[in-house]
C-alpha positions as a printed Julia matrix, in Angstrom:
37×3 Matrix{Float64}:
 150.25  153.25  254.51
 152.74  152.47  252.79
 156.28  151.95  252.37
 157.31  152.81  248.34
 159.94  155.29  248.06
 157.32  156.51  244.24
 155.65  157.8   246.33
 157.05  161.34  248.08
 156.74  161.53  243.88
 153.34  160.91  244.08
 151.5   162.59  246.31
 153.39  166.69  244.37
 154.54  165.14  241.0
 153.94  163.9   238.23
 150.44  162.47  239.12
 149.77  162.54  234.96
 152.24  159.12  235.55
 148.97  157.69  238.86
 145.71  158.16  237.27
 144.4   155.75  240.72
 145.92  159.2   242.17
 143.05  161.2   240.83
 140.84  159.54  242.03
 142.57  159.52  246.33
 140.55  160.95  248.11
 142.74  164.16  249.84
 142.61  162.05  253.61
 144.13  159.46  252.13
 147.08  161.67  250.64
 146.98  163.34  253.85
 147.87  159.43  255.93
 149.98  158.86  253.04
 152.7   162.34  253.86
 152.04  161.16  257.77
 155.05  159.03  256.45
 156.88  161.53  255.57
 157.03  164.25  258.44
């Protein structure tokens, strides 16, 4: 998956700053979150 320091913030915060997340599926968010588990 991605290795980007912004992702933890994207996952839980500031979605208004990342409009593409509004169309990102829950499965995709889960895959990203695994990198931070």
